[in-house]
N, C-alpha and C positions, 0 to 999 in steps of 0.2 A: 751733719747735725740737722735734725728735723726742725720744722717751723715751730712745733710746740715747745721744744727745748729753747729755741731762740726767744720765743715770747716770754717764757718763764724767766729767762736770764734778763731780758729787758725790764720786766716788771721788778725783779729784785734790784737791779741797778738803779732804776728810777726811784724806787722806794728808799734805797739807801741815800741817794742824792738829796731827795726831798727831806728825809729825816735829818741829814746833816745841815741842810740850809735852815730847816726849822729850828734846829738846836742853836745854830749861830745867831739866827734872828732873835730867838728867845733870850740868848745870853746878852746880845747887844741891847735889846730892849731893857733887860734887867739892869745892865750897867748904866745905860743912859737914863734909867728911871723914867721911861716914857709911859704915857697914860693914854688909853683908848677908852672912849665912851665914859670918861670921867671915872675910870677904875683906878685902883691902886696899881703901882708898878708891878708888884708881885702877882696880882691877879691878871694884870695885862699880859705878863709872861706866860701864865697858864692858858689864857685865851689864845695867844699866839701858838702855843704847843698844840692845843686842840684843833685850831685851824690847820696846822701842819698835818696832823693825823687825818683830818677830813680830806685834805688835799691829796694825801697818799692814797686813801681808799678810792677817792673819786678818780684819780689818775689811773689807778690799777683797773678799776671797773671800766673806765673809758677805753683803755688800751685793749682790754678783753673784748669789749663790745665792738670796737673798730676792727681788731685783728682777727677774731674768730666768729665766723658767721653762725656756726652751730650754737655757740654760747649765746650769741645775740638772739637767735631764734628761740632758744630754750628759755631765756629770761622774758622776752616779750610775748612768746606764744606758749607759755608753760601750761596753761589749762588746756589748750588745744592738743598739745603733745600728750598730756595725761590721758585725754579721752581717746586719742589714737592708740596709745600704749595699752589701755584697757581693752579696746577692740582687738588689738593685735594679740594680747594675751588670751582672749576668748577664742580667737581663731587658732591660736597655737594649741590650746587645750583640745579643741576639736581635732586638729591635725594629729596631735599625739595619740588621741583615742583611735583615730583611723589608722595611725601607724602601728599601734598595739595590735589591732585586729590584723593588719597586714603582716606584722611580724609573726603572729601566731599561725596565720595561714601559710606564711613562708616557711615556718618550721615544719608544718605538716607536709608541705611540698618537698622540703629537704629530706624529711624522713622517708617519704616515698621514693625520692630520688636515690637515697642511700640504699634502700632495699633493692631498687632496680639495678644499682651498680653491683651489689653483691651477687644478685642473680645473674647479671650479665657476665660477671667474671667467671662464675661456675660454668655457665652454658658455653661461653666462648672457648674455655679450655677443653671441653668435651664434645661439643656439637658444632660441626661445620655448617649444618643446615640453618642454624639460628643466627649466624653471623650478621646477615643483613638486618634482621630485626634488632639485634643489639646495636648495630651501627645507627639505626634510626633512633633507638632509645638514647644513645650517646649524644646524637645531634640535638635531640629535644632537651637533654640534660644541659648541654652547653648553652642552648638558647635560654633555658630557664636560669642558668647561672648568670648569663649576660643580663637578663631582665632583673635578676636579683641585685646585681651590681648597680644597675641603673636605678633600682628602687632605693638602694642605700645612698647613691649619689643624690637622688632627689630628696631623701630624708636629710642629708647634710645641708643641702641647699635650703630646705625648709627651716632648719635650725639657724642658718646664717642669715637668711633673708626673711624676716617676719612678715613683710608686706605681701609676699607672694605665696603664703601658706595655703590659702584657699584654692588657688589654681593648681598647686602641686597636689593637694589632697584629692581634687577631682581626677588629676592624672593618675594618681595611685589607685583610685577606685577602678578606673578603666584597666589598669595593668593587672589588678587583682582578678577582675573578670576574665581577662585573657589567661592568667595563670590557672584559674579554676578550670577553664576549658582545656588547657594543656594537661592539667592534672587528670582530668577524665580520660583524655587520650592515653596518657601514660598508664593509668590503671587498666584500661582495656588491653594495651600492649603487654602489661605485666601479667595479666591473667592468661593471655595467649602464650607468653613465654613460660609460665608455670606449667601449663599443660604439656608443652614441648619438653620441659625439664623432667616432668613425671614420666613421660614415655621413655626419654633417654636414660633416666635413673633406673628404670626397670631393665633396660637393655644392658646398662653398666653392671647392675647387680648380677645378671646372668653371666656376663663375661667375667665378673669377679669370682664367681663360683668356679668357672672353668680354670681361671688363673690359680685359684687356691688349690684346686685339685692337682694342677700341674706342679705347683710349688711343693705339695705333699709328695708327689712322685719324685721330684728332684731331690727333696730331703731324704726320701727313702733310698734313692740311688746313692746319694752322698754317704748315707750311713753304711750302705753295702761297700762302697769304695773305701771308706775309712776302715771298716772291718777287714777288708781284703788287704789294705795296706798294713794294718797291724799284724795280720796273719803272715804277710810277706816278710815283715821285719822279724817276726818270731821264727819263721822258717830260715831266714838268713842267719839269725843267731844260732839256731839249731845246726845249720850247715857248718858254721864256724866250729861249734862244739864237736860235731861229727867228724869234721876234718882233723881236729886235734885227736879225737878218739881213733880215727883211722891211722894216723901217724903212730900213735902208741901201739895199736894192734899190729901194724907192720913191724915195728921194732920187736914186739913180743913174738910175732910169727918168725922173724929172723932168729930169735933165740930158740924158739921151738924147733926150728929146722936143724939146729945144732945139737939138740938133745931130746930125750924122751919126756913128754909132759907128764907131770905127776899130779898137779893141781891146776885146774882151769879157772879162768876168770868167772866170777859169780857162782862157783861151785859151792853147794851147801856143805859146810863142814860139821855143823851141829844144828839141831832144831828141836823144838819142844813146845808144848802148850803149857802155859803157866797161869795160875790164878793166885794172886797175892792178897791174902786177907790180913796178914800181919806185915806192916811196912818194913820191919827189920829183916824179914825173910827175902826181900827183893835182892839184896846183895848176894845172898847165898845162891839163889836161883841163877843169877847172871854168872856168878863164879863157876857154877857147875857146868853151864853151857860153854863157857870159855875154856874150861879144862878139857871138856869133851872135844871141842874144836881143835885144841892144841894137840891132843892125842892123835886125832885123825890126821892132822897136818904132818906130824912127825912120822906116822906110819906110812903116809903117802910119799914123803920126800926120801925117807931112809927106811925102807921096809926091812924087817928083820933086825933092826938095831933098837935095843932098849934104851930109852932116854927119858929123863924126867925134866929136861930143861924147858924153859919157856921160849917158844919161837914165834908166838903170835904177837902182832903189834897192833894195838888199838889205843886211841887217845883216851885219857881219863875223862875228858868232857863227854865223849860218846858213851862211855860206860855210865856216867852220872845221868845223862839224858835218858838212857835205856832204863835205868832203875826208876827214875821219876815216872816214866811213861807207863810202866807195868804195875805201879803201886796203887791203883785205884780199885782193886778188888774184882775186876772183870777178866774174862778169859782172853788171853793174847797168844798168838802164834809167833814165836821168836825164832829167827834164823840167823846163824853166823855164816857169812859168805866171804869167799876169797875176793880180794880186790884186784888181783892180777894173776897171770899165769906163772907157774913155777915148774922147773925141770926136776926130773928124778936125780937124787943125789946132791941137789943144790943145797949148800949150807948158807942159808940166809933167813932173815925174819920174814914171816908171812903176814902181810898186811890184810886185815879183815875189817868188815863193817857189819853192823847189826841191822836187821830189817824186822820191824814189829808191825803186825796188823791185828785187828780184832778177829778172834776166832768165832765167826758167825756162821749161822746155817745158810748154806748156799742152795741146796736142793733137799726136798723131802721125798719120801718113798712115793714112787709113781710119777714124779715130775719128768716131763718129756724133754730130752736134750737135743735130739735130732731125729729126722724121719727120712725115709726114702721109699720109693715104690719100685716093684719089679714084677715081671711075669715069669715065674719059674718054668713054665712049659716051653719058653723060647730061650732059655739060658742054660749053660752048662754049670756043673758044680763049681768049677774054677771061677766062672763069672759071678756066681752067687757069693762065693767066699770073698772075691774082690770087692763086691758091692757092700758086703757086711763090714769088711775091713775099713772101707772109706766111711761108712756110717759111724764106726767106733772112733776113727780119727777125728771126724767132725764133732762128735760128742766131747772128746777130750779137749779139742780146741775151744769149743764154746764154754766148757767148764773152766778152762784157764782164764778166758775172758771174763767169766762171772766172778772170779776171785779165788779159784782153787790154786793153792801154791804147792801142793804135794804132787810128786810124780807117781805115787802109789795108786794106780787105777786098776781095779780088779774087774776082769771080765769073766763071764761064766766059764766053767770048766770045759776042757776040750770035748769031753764026751757029750756034755749038754749041747755044745755048739753043733756037733755032728748030728745029734738027734734033731736039733732045730732045723738044720739044712735039709735033712732027709724028709722032715715033715713038710717043708716048703715045696719040695718037688712033687708032692701029691696033689698040689693045686694047679689047675690048668688055666687060671685067669689072673689078672693083676691083683696084687696084694700089697699092703702097706706094712713096712717094717719100722718099728719105733725103738729107739734106745732110751731107756728110762733109768732113773736112779733107783737102786735096789734098797738102799738104806738112807738114813739121814746123813747128809754130806756137809762137813764143816770146811772152813778155810784150810785147816791143817790136813784135811783128808783123813783116812783114805776115801776113795770113791769106788762104789761097786756098781757096775753097769749090768742091766738086764735087757734082753731083747724080747720083744713081743711082736706077733704078727696079727694085724687087724684086717678084717674083711667085712664090708657092709656094716661097719660100726661095732662089730663083735670081735673080741680077742679069741683067736683060734689056736695060737701057739705061744709058748713062753719058755724061755731057757731055764727058769727056776723050777719048772715042773718036770 
């Protein structure tokens, strides 16, 4: 328990004792009907009570004056203390004003230090050459922070000790001057660091461009790798399908070895060009093609045997899809093809499927399908004929790739070809042979080929003449 609590407790106890004694004295005076100063007993009791209260106040004040020096000094030297307090308040206001300026300057210094920290962090991560400068800046920052802590400590001391405010204010002024000097040094170092950062940023930008280009190259390679992986997966799937197809073909080949093939896989049993302007006619056109395919299949499997039975097998969904596909009023080339190999005399259903494509123009008259060059003076007739045969084969191959589905390819008559070859033998220099379309060629065919000989950009021979 502190001395203040003891003092308060003593004052309370003493006041209670004196009050009790005063009360008893007043009671006895009232009972004894005593008189003081020729007063009545009742008034004498009141006087005794007043004296008791005065004694309590005097004893309390005496105890405080004797026991507490600060209280005694405050009572006896109250005016002096007030004058000192006013002077201390004036000094405190001046110190607060100085502290406000110091705080503002400190905030400016802290802002500059924060900027220096950010710049130091960027430069330290990217530039090895600037590390020493950043270390110096960090050291200055730590010194500044230490001085700032010292200033804050001094400010707390100023608030706690009013008598030393003036001396601390002077110390703060000197510290502020030092901080301003250090701030100038930091500003100079910051400018130097900014210049180094600008140079390094330019170098980093150039390197970033190189890295971005490399990233684009890597992304392009990744795309190529992804495409190749997808192609590989597709090829693997195709390999599985082809393996199954090979197994099926081997089984069919085994069957073919045991008998005479009458219908081959993908053989066209019926075909035709259709244009449906009336949707109700779609079923009729499809039925006509299927009946023709059924007749051809029966004739192939059992030649010489008249039969009207249905041996084709095709699903209803395939027929409905075929009907819907050709019902838009455009020209279509429809083919009914065998789905497997069948032997002569085999009594079984023939599974078929339909193939539908737009009957579009593939070549127009004069379109070049293939070309070759030869020197008739250095070649025999057989060699010339072989070269022309290869030219015709290449033309047919390219026509197939362009979309020709018919096998009906008409080449010039034999007499015209002989005259064309004889005409070539009259030239003793290199000449260009072209295979061109003789008529408009559709997907359904047929295709008519003409041969022309060109020399120096001029047509000198043609099979159609």
